[in-house]
C-alpha positions, 0 to 999 in steps of 0.5 A: 879565882884559880886554885892551885895545891902542892902535891902530894896533898890530901884527897879528903877535900876533893871527894864527896865522903866523910870518914870512915867512908873516905878511903883515899888518903893522898893524891900523888899526882893529878892532871887534865887526864889522870890521877895517882892516889895513895891508900894506907890500909890500917887495922882500923880500916872501914872494911878490915877483918882479921888483917885483910881487906876484901879485894872487892873493896877495890872497886870503891878504891878505883871510884874514889880516885876518879872522884878525886880526880874530878874534884881536883880538877873542878876546884882548879877553877872555883873560888875557895869559898864556893868550892864543894866536892861534886857528887858523882855515881859509879854506874858500872864496872867492866872487866874487874880483875883480881890478881890477889885474894884480898888486900892486906892490913899495912899495905900501902896502895897506889891507884892509877885512874886515867880518864878515857871519856868525859861527856858534857852530859856528864858521863865519863870512863876511867881505866884503873889499876891498884897496885901495892907497895911492891909495885904488884898489880892487885886489881884492875878495872874500867869504871863508868861514872856519872856526875850530874851537872849543876850551874857551876859545872855546865861549861 
């Protein structure tokens, strides 16, 4: 049974994290090649200190957005009762560029992640960008990821 979702939707069912470590709030757009997610930074955010969130947390925003892409696309072809967000691993980050000193509590971030490669062995590469609510580029990177194959993910 194919599952469909009306976007935007919550990202929580599609990432293998629970609050407070689930950092991505909403899937805004998603297709076979890319995803756009949204993150609202509150004072209660796991990494918030003195109204700021360290810019290095952007790597996790990107990684969870890539995970949401994987989960959203995997769930399309899985019966609802059988679906569980797939586990994945961040292998590395290349060219992480920070364009600001930190994220601010109150920011609404948009993450764009484009899948550049997804091998049948589970290796993947994503080109990612994090922008604030004013469209200012906050951070960007290329992520290398690995998603172990299970019986349900082998094609």
